[in-house]
Residue, then its C-alpha position, 0 to 999 in steps of 0.5 A: m766431791n760431796k758427802e754423796n759420793t761413795l768410796a768407789e768414786l773417790i777411789e776413781v778420782l784419786n786415780k784420775k789424779i794421779e794417772n794425770n799428774d795433777v798434783n802439786d809435787s811428788v809428796h802430794k802424789i805420794k799422799l794421794m796413793t797412800a790415801r787410795d791404797v788405805i782405802k782399798d784395804i778398808i774396803r777389802g776388810 
């Protein structure tokens, strides 16, 4: 990730990490899911 990435790309990265279980533990997975959901809510406005 870098500052040139869009929010849509960030959501994709988060989705891939969640789907591939590329997380440290269950708490980390929940944090990623929460971040993804918050970003989606912000985009919807």
